[in-house]
C-alpha positions as CSV (number, residue, x, y, z in Angstrom):
1,M,-26.5,-11.1,12.1
2,G,-28.3,-14.4,12.1
3,S,-25.4,-16.4,13.3
4,R,-27.3,-17.7,16.4
5,E,-29.9,-19.4,14.2
6,R,-27.6,-21.0,11.7
7,G,-24.5,-21.6,13.7
8,F,-21.2,-20.0,12.7
9,T,-18.5,-20.5,10.1
10,I,-14.8,-19.8,10.6
11,L,-12.4,-19.4,7.8
12,V,-9.1,-21.1,8.3
13,V,-6.0,-19.8,6.5
14,E,-3.1,-22.1,7.5
15,D,-0.5,-23.8,5.3
16,N,0.5,-26.5,7.9
17,G,-1.9,-29.4,7.4
18,V,-1.5,-30.7,11.0
19,I,-2.3,-27.3,12.5
20,A,-5.2,-26.8,10.1
21,L,-6.7,-30.2,11.2
22,E,-6.3,-29.0,14.9
23,F,-8.3,-25.9,14.0
24,E,-11.0,-27.9,12.2
25,D,-11.4,-30.3,15.1
26,A,-11.6,-27.4,17.6
27,I,-14.1,-25.4,15.5
28,R,-16.4,-28.4,15.1
29,R,-16.1,-29.2,18.9
30,H,-17.4,-25.7,19.5
31,G,-20.4,-26.3,17.1
32,G,-19.0,-24.4,14.1
33,R,-18.4,-25.1,10.5
34,V,-15.0,-24.7,8.8
35,L,-14.4,-22.8,5.6
36,G,-11.1,-23.9,4.0
37,P,-8.4,-24.4,4.9
38,A,-6.9,-21.9,2.5
39,V,-3.2,-22.2,2.0
40,R,-2.7,-19.1,-0.2
41,V,-3.8,-15.5,0.1
42,S,-5.6,-15.7,-3.3
43,D,-7.6,-18.8,-2.1
44,A,-8.6,-17.1,1.1
45,L,-9.7,-13.9,-0.7
46,A,-11.8,-15.9,-3.1
47,L,-13.5,-17.7,-0.3
48,I,-14.3,-14.5,1.5
49,E,-15.9,-13.1,-1.6
50,T,-17.9,-16.2,-2.5
51,T,-18.9,-17.8,0.8
52,Q,-20.3,-16.5,4.1
53,C,-17.9,-16.6,7.0
54,D,-18.4,-15.2,10.5
55,A,-14.8,-15.1,11.7
56,A,-11.3,-16.3,10.8
57,L,-8.1,-17.8,12.1
58,L,-5.1,-16.4,10.0
59,D,-1.6,-17.8,10.0
60,I,0.5,-14.7,9.4
61,K,3.3,-16.3,7.4
62,L,2.3,-18.6,4.6
63,A,4.2,-20.7,2.1
64,N,6.2,-19.0,-0.7
65,G,6.8,-15.9,1.4
66,E,3.2,-14.7,1.5
67,T,1.8,-12.9,4.5
68,V,-1.9,-13.0,5.3
69,Y,-2.3,-9.2,5.7
70,P,-4.3,-8.7,2.5
71,V,-6.8,-11.2,3.9
72,A,-6.9,-9.4,7.3
73,E,-7.6,-6.1,5.4
74,R,-10.5,-7.6,3.5
75,L,-12.0,-9.1,6.7
76,Y,-11.5,-5.8,8.5
77,A,-13.4,-4.0,5.7
78,K,-16.2,-6.5,6.0
79,R,-16.2,-6.2,9.8
80,I,-15.5,-9.9,10.2
81,P,-13.6,-10.8,13.4
82,F,-10.3,-12.6,13.1
83,A,-7.3,-13.7,15.2
84,F,-3.8,-14.0,13.9
85,V,-1.9,-17.3,14.5
86,T,1.8,-17.2,14.4
87,G,5.1,-18.6,15.7
88,W,6.7,-15.3,14.7
89,D,7.6,-13.1,17.7
90,G,7.8,-9.8,15.8
91,D,5.8,-6.6,16.1
92,L,2.5,-6.6,14.1
93,G,2.8,-2.9,13.5
94,A,0.4,-0.1,14.3
95,R,-2.4,-1.3,12.0
96,Y,-2.7,-4.7,13.8
97,G,-1.3,-3.9,17.2
98,N,-4.7,-4.6,18.8
99,A,-5.4,-7.8,17.0
100,S,-5.8,-11.0,18.9
101,V,-2.9,-13.3,18.5
102,L,-2.6,-17.0,19.2
103,R,1.1,-17.9,19.5
104,K,2.5,-21.1,18.2
105,P,3.1,-23.5,19.7
106,F,-0.2,-23.5,21.4
107,G,-2.1,-26.0,23.5
108,E,-5.8,-27.0,23.4
109,A,-6.7,-24.6,26.2
110,E,-5.2,-21.6,24.3
111,L,-6.9,-22.6,21.0
112,D,-10.2,-23.0,22.8
113,R,-9.8,-19.6,24.5
114,C,-9.2,-18.0,21.1
115,L,-12.2,-19.7,19.5
116,R,-14.4,-18.6,22.5
117,M,-13.3,-15.1,22.0
118,L,-14.1,-15.2,18.3
119,I,-17.5,-16.8,18.9
120,D,-18.3,-14.1,21.5
121,R,-17.5,-11.4,18.9
122,I,-19.7,-13.2,16.4
123,M,-22.6,-13.4,18.8
124,H,-22.3,-9.8,20.0
125,G,-21.6,-8.3,16.5
126,E,-18.2,-6.8,17.5
127,N,-15.9,-5.4,14.9
128,A,-13.0,-7.2,13.3
129,L,-10.4,-6.2,15.9
130,G,-12.8,-6.5,18.9
131,G,-12.5,-2.8,19.7
132,L,-9.9,-0.6,18.2
133,E,-9.7,1.6,21.3
134,A,-7.7,-0.9,23.3
135,N,-4.0,0.0,23.7
136,T,-2.7,-3.5,24.4
137,P,-2.8,-6.5,22.0
138,A,-5.0,-9.4,23.1
139,M,-2.5,-12.2,23.5
140,L,-4.0,-15.6,23.7
141,S,-1.0,-17.7,24.9
142,D,0.2,-18.3,28.4
């Protein structure tokens, strides 16, 4: 993939500025670059099509009633790993039942664990959901 030679870039789709800054700080702390943050689905989709990204953090519910699922679909099609970020406690449905989820509110340790998981998927070339054969969602909160 070439990610090892050039570092990695993580797309951030998050409409809360404070949380987006937390993501940016953590990504940089892990040696990565930040793409975004995108606050609307259309912005995120445009970034995916015009700029290389290696993974993504996706807030499920964005402003104006938007959900991030179209972005997840595009990332999945491009085999780019992602993790959902949400304070919502609902079911993700069959399509995303195995997706990694970072639950809000989260601490630094949970965010770091989520990023390490994404970085590991980047470095090992794993698919978007980290293995569709798993039966249990990968929850990243304590």
